[in-house]
C-alpha positions as CSV (number, residue, x, y, z in Angstrom):
1,X,-29.1,-157.3,143.4
2,X,-26.3,-155.1,141.9
3,X,-28.0,-152.3,140.0
4,X,-26.3,-149.0,140.3
5,X,-24.4,-146.2,138.6
6,X,-20.9,-145.4,139.8
7,X,-18.9,-142.4,138.7
8,X,-15.2,-141.4,139.1
9,X,-13.1,-138.5,137.7
10,X,-10.4,-139.7,135.3
11,X,-6.8,-138.6,135.8
12,X,-6.2,-139.2,132.1
13,X,-8.9,-138.9,129.5
14,X,-10.2,-142.4,128.5
15,X,-8.3,-144.3,131.2
16,X,-10.9,-146.0,133.5
17,X,-10.9,-145.3,137.2
18,X,-12.8,-146.8,140.2
19,X,-16.1,-145.3,141.2
20,X,-15.9,-142.5,143.8
21,X,-19.6,-142.3,144.2
22,X,-22.5,-144.6,143.6
23,X,-25.9,-143.3,142.7
24,X,-29.3,-145.1,142.9
25,X,-30.4,-143.8,139.5
26,X,-34.0,-144.1,138.1
27,X,-32.8,-145.4,134.7
28,X,-29.9,-145.2,132.3
29,X,-29.3,-145.5,128.6
30,X,-25.5,-145.4,128.2
31,X,-24.4,-147.3,125.1
32,X,-21.6,-147.6,122.6
33,X,-22.1,-147.0,118.9
34,X,-19.6,-148.6,116.5
35,X,-20.4,-146.3,113.6
36,X,-20.0,-149.1,111.0
37,X,-19.4,-148.1,107.4
38,X,-21.4,-150.2,104.9
39,X,-20.0,-149.5,101.5
40,X,-22.2,-149.8,98.4
41,X,-20.7,-150.9,95.2
42,X,-21.7,-152.3,91.8
43,X,-20.8,-155.8,92.9
44,X,-24.0,-156.8,94.7
45,X,-27.5,-155.7,95.4
46,X,-27.0,-156.5,99.1
47,X,-24.5,-155.1,101.5
48,X,-21.4,-157.4,101.7
49,X,-19.0,-155.6,104.0
50,X,-19.2,-153.9,107.4
51,X,-16.1,-151.8,108.3
52,X,-15.6,-150.5,111.8
53,X,-16.1,-146.7,111.9
54,X,-16.1,-144.0,114.5
55,X,-16.8,-145.2,118.1
56,X,-19.0,-143.0,120.3
57,X,-20.6,-143.5,123.6
58,X,-24.0,-141.8,123.9
59,X,-27.0,-141.8,126.3
60,X,-27.2,-140.8,129.9
61,X,-29.2,-141.3,133.0
62,X,-32.0,-139.9,135.2
63,X,-31.8,-139.6,139.0
64,X,-33.1,-138.0,142.1
65,X,-30.8,-135.7,143.9
66,X,-29.2,-135.6,147.3
67,X,-26.7,-133.0,148.6
68,X,-23.9,-135.5,148.7
69,X,-22.6,-138.7,147.0
70,X,-22.2,-137.7,143.4
71,X,-24.0,-134.5,142.5
72,X,-20.9,-132.5,143.3
73,X,-18.8,-134.5,140.8
74,X,-21.5,-134.3,138.2
75,X,-21.6,-130.5,138.5
76,X,-17.8,-130.3,138.3
77,X,-17.9,-132.4,135.1
78,X,-20.7,-130.3,133.7
79,X,-19.2,-126.8,134.2
80,X,-15.5,-127.6,134.6
81,X,-14.4,-125.1,137.4
82,X,-14.8,-125.6,141.1
83,X,-13.8,-123.3,144.0
84,X,-13.9,-125.0,147.4
85,X,-13.9,-123.3,150.7
86,X,-14.5,-124.6,154.3
87,X,-16.6,-122.0,156.2
88,X,-16.1,-124.1,159.4
89,X,-14.9,-127.5,160.4
90,X,-16.8,-130.3,158.7
91,X,-18.6,-127.9,156.2
92,X,-17.6,-127.5,152.6
93,X,-18.8,-124.9,150.1
94,X,-18.3,-125.9,146.4
95,X,-18.9,-123.2,143.8
96,X,-19.1,-124.3,140.2
97,X,-18.5,-122.0,137.2
98,X,-17.8,-122.5,133.5
99,X,-14.4,-123.5,132.3
100,X,-12.7,-123.8,128.9
101,X,-12.2,-127.5,129.4
102,X,-14.1,-130.3,131.1
103,X,-12.9,-133.3,133.1
104,X,-13.8,-136.8,131.9
105,X,-15.6,-139.4,134.0
106,X,-15.7,-143.2,134.1
107,X,-19.3,-144.5,134.5
108,X,-19.8,-148.0,135.9
109,X,-23.2,-149.5,135.6
110,X,-24.2,-152.6,137.6
111,X,-26.3,-154.9,135.3
112,X,-28.1,-156.8,138.0
113,X,-25.9,-159.7,139.2
114,X,-24.4,-160.4,135.8
115,X,-21.7,-157.9,134.9
116,X,-20.6,-154.3,135.1
117,X,-20.4,-152.2,132.0
118,X,-17.7,-149.6,132.1
119,X,-17.9,-146.4,130.0
120,X,-14.9,-144.2,129.9
121,X,-13.9,-140.9,128.5
122,X,-17.3,-139.7,129.5
123,X,-18.2,-136.0,129.2
124,X,-21.4,-134.5,130.4
125,X,-22.9,-132.8,127.4
126,X,-26.2,-131.7,128.9
127,X,-27.9,-131.6,132.3
128,X,-31.5,-130.7,133.2
129,X,-32.8,-130.1,136.7
130,X,-36.6,-130.2,137.0
131,X,-38.7,-129.5,140.1
132,X,-42.5,-129.7,140.2
133,X,-44.7,-128.9,143.1
134,X,-45.4,-132.1,145.1
135,X,-42.5,-134.0,143.6
136,X,-38.8,-134.7,144.0
137,X,-36.0,-132.8,142.2
138,X,-34.9,-134.8,139.2
139,X,-31.6,-134.6,137.3
140,X,-31.4,-135.8,133.7
141,X,-27.8,-136.2,132.3
142,X,-26.9,-136.7,128.7
143,X,-23.3,-137.8,127.8
144,X,-20.8,-138.5,125.1
145,X,-17.8,-140.6,125.6
146,X,-14.9,-142.6,124.2
147,X,-15.5,-146.4,124.7
148,X,-17.1,-149.2,126.6
149,X,-15.8,-152.4,128.3
150,X,-17.0,-154.7,131.0
151,X,-15.7,-155.7,134.4
152,X,-16.5,-157.1,137.8
153,X,-19.5,-155.9,139.7
154,X,-18.8,-153.4,142.4
155,X,-20.2,-153.1,145.9
156,X,-22.2,-149.8,146.0
157,X,-22.9,-147.7,149.0
158,X,-25.5,-145.0,148.5
159,X,-26.3,-141.7,150.3
160,X,-28.3,-142.0,153.5
161,X,-29.9,-138.5,152.9
162,X,-33.5,-138.1,151.7
163,X,-33.9,-137.0,148.2
164,X,-34.4,-133.2,147.7
165,X,-38.1,-132.4,147.2
166,X,-40.2,-129.3,146.4
167,X,-40.6,-128.3,150.0
168,X,-36.8,-127.6,150.3
169,X,-37.2,-124.4,148.4
170,X,-35.9,-121.7,150.8
171,X,-35.5,-118.9,148.2
172,X,-36.8,-118.4,144.7
173,X,-36.3,-114.8,143.6
174,X,-36.5,-112.8,140.3
175,X,-34.4,-109.7,141.1
176,X,-35.5,-109.0,144.7
177,X,-39.1,-110.3,144.3
178,X,-40.1,-113.6,145.9
179,X,-41.8,-115.9,143.4
180,X,-43.6,-119.2,143.9
181,X,-43.5,-121.2,140.7
182,X,-45.4,-124.4,140.2
183,X,-42.7,-125.9,138.0
184,X,-39.1,-125.0,137.3
185,X,-36.6,-126.5,134.8
186,X,-33.1,-125.5,133.8
187,X,-30.9,-127.0,131.2
188,X,-27.1,-126.5,130.8
189,X,-25.7,-127.7,127.5
190,X,-22.0,-127.9,126.6
191,X,-22.4,-128.9,122.9
192,X,-19.4,-131.2,123.0
193,X,-18.0,-131.6,119.5
194,X,-18.5,-135.2,118.3
195,X,-16.9,-134.6,114.9
196,X,-13.4,-134.1,116.3
197,X,-12.0,-137.5,115.2
198,X,-8.4,-138.0,113.9
199,X,-6.9,-140.4,111.4
200,X,-5.9,-143.8,112.6
201,X,-8.0,-143.6,115.8
202,X,-11.6,-144.9,116.1
203,X,-12.4,-143.2,119.3
204,X,-13.1,-139.5,120.2
205,X,-9.6,-138.2,121.1
206,X,-10.7,-135.6,123.6
207,X,-13.7,-133.6,125.0
208,X,-14.1,-130.3,123.2
209,X,-17.0,-128.2,124.6
210,X,-18.2,-125.5,122.2
211,X,-21.1,-123.1,122.8
212,X,-22.3,-123.1,126.4
213,X,-26.1,-122.7,126.5
214,X,-28.2,-122.2,129.6
215,X,-32.0,-122.1,129.3
216,X,-35.1,-123.0,131.3
217,X,-38.7,-122.3,132.0
218,X,-41.1,-121.9,134.9
219,X,-44.8,-122.1,135.3
220,X,-46.3,-119.4,137.5
221,X,-49.9,-118.8,138.5
222,X,-51.1,-115.7,136.6
223,X,-52.1,-113.3,139.3
224,X,-50.5,-110.0,138.2
225,X,-49.1,-108.6,135.0
226,X,-45.6,-108.2,136.4
227,X,-44.0,-111.1,134.5
228,X,-46.0,-110.4,131.4
229,X,-44.8,-106.8,131.4
230,X,-41.2,-107.9,131.8
231,X,-41.6,-110.2,128.8
232,X,-43.3,-107.6,126.7
233,X,-40.6,-105.0,127.6
234,X,-37.7,-107.3,127.1
235,X,-36.6,-106.7,130.7
236,X,-33.5,-108.6,131.9
237,X,-33.8,-110.3,135.2
238,X,-31.7,-112.2,137.7
239,X,-32.7,-115.4,139.3
240,X,-31.8,-117.2,142.5
241,X,-33.0,-120.5,143.7
242,X,-31.9,-122.1,147.0
243,X,-32.8,-125.6,148.1
244,X,-32.0,-126.0,151.8
245,X,-31.5,-129.4,153.4
246,X,-30.5,-130.9,156.8
247,X,-28.5,-128.9,159.3
248,X,-24.8,-129.7,159.2
249,X,-23.6,-127.8,162.3
250,X,-24.1,-124.3,163.8
251,X,-25.7,-122.1,161.2
252,X,-24.6,-124.2,158.2
253,X,-27.0,-126.4,156.2
254,X,-26.8,-128.6,153.2
255,X,-27.8,-126.5,150.3
256,X,-28.0,-126.4,146.5
257,X,-28.1,-122.9,145.0
258,X,-28.5,-121.7,141.4
259,X,-27.7,-118.1,140.5
260,X,-28.3,-116.6,137.1
261,X,-27.4,-112.9,137.1
262,X,-28.8,-112.1,133.6
263,X,-31.6,-113.8,131.8
264,X,-34.1,-112.7,129.2
265,X,-37.6,-114.2,128.6
266,X,-38.0,-115.9,125.2
267,X,-41.7,-116.6,125.9
268,X,-44.0,-115.3,128.6
269,X,-47.6,-115.1,127.4
270,X,-50.6,-116.4,129.4
271,X,-53.5,-118.3,127.8
272,X,-57.1,-119.0,128.6
273,X,-58.8,-122.5,128.4
274,X,-62.4,-122.7,129.5
275,X,-62.6,-122.1,133.2
276,X,-59.1,-123.6,134.0
277,X,-56.8,-121.5,136.1
278,X,-54.4,-119.4,134.2
279,X,-50.8,-120.4,134.4
280,X,-48.0,-118.3,132.8
281,X,-45.2,-120.2,131.2
282,X,-42.0,-118.2,131.2
283,X,-39.2,-119.5,129.0
284,X,-35.8,-117.9,129.4
285,X,-32.2,-117.9,128.2
286,X,-29.3,-117.0,130.5
287,X,-26.6,-114.7,129.1
288,X,-23.2,-113.7,130.3
289,X,-23.4,-111.3,133.2
290,X,-21.1,-108.3,132.6
291,X,-20.0,-108.1,136.2
292,X,-19.3,-111.8,137.1
293,X,-18.6,-112.9,133.5
294,X,-20.8,-116.0,134.2
295,X,-24.1,-117.2,132.7
296,X,-24.7,-119.4,135.7
297,X,-23.1,-120.2,139.1
298,X,-24.1,-123.3,141.0
299,X,-23.2,-123.6,144.7
300,X,-23.3,-126.9,146.7
301,X,-22.8,-126.9,150.5
302,X,-22.3,-130.3,152.2
303,X,-19.9,-132.3,154.4
304,X,-17.6,-133.4,151.5
305,X,-14.6,-131.3,152.4
306,X,-12.3,-132.4,149.6
307,X,-12.6,-130.8,146.1
308,X,-14.2,-132.9,143.4
């Protein structure tokens, strides 16, 4: 049964490539919109013409996350810049930061045993990580893209690693204080311009990211006034979350790390409801750190020693 999502980085925007990684996604909604123009005139009450307009691929997918087989390429396509080092033989550390331009992907979707839909010129417009106590880390991806075709079904091979779950939290800090949230989400949004069409061409000519937004929220048991005070006083914080996985070799482990060096709480009040326990919902926005110049840095360590 051939159901899968395969992704590969395009050398030339809009030119399909083979899948480099296959992901056993939860679901997908990638689709082509033709943008038909239906002119209304005095001739008829009903519509009598449909003229092909602006093509655009929209939709995305939801998946669980491993430390290998795809998440690195997704992060590269999301933020644009990757610095890869090899701390020791067989271990790779990939650090992802914002860039002015984004690479495009080809996404290949296996539609059971019938056909493969191929979506090319794909840019990752938005990504959300969500981790809830007692559950697996989920990754929701929203895309825009150039066009869609079909092709021959592939032969997917998936990661053999377990999916990352809530118990893999090794570090969760606000400044230097250890924090134990019950839920954490973070969204990174590129706001890719979908109005940048040109005369004579029906498809989006390129990926043009505009404002980069990083926002999130966390639910924390209300046991002290520390976070409420930070919210009321508009205190800026830094955040670090580290999810540590299986040992690679020596002192090196698979890991996924998120660093935000400057965030501000947009909401942080706590509420009472009968005798229910009080949980504080902290909503935040990340801003550019004056030292690093970054709103967010994501680090992935695994055994994939080539750059994405």
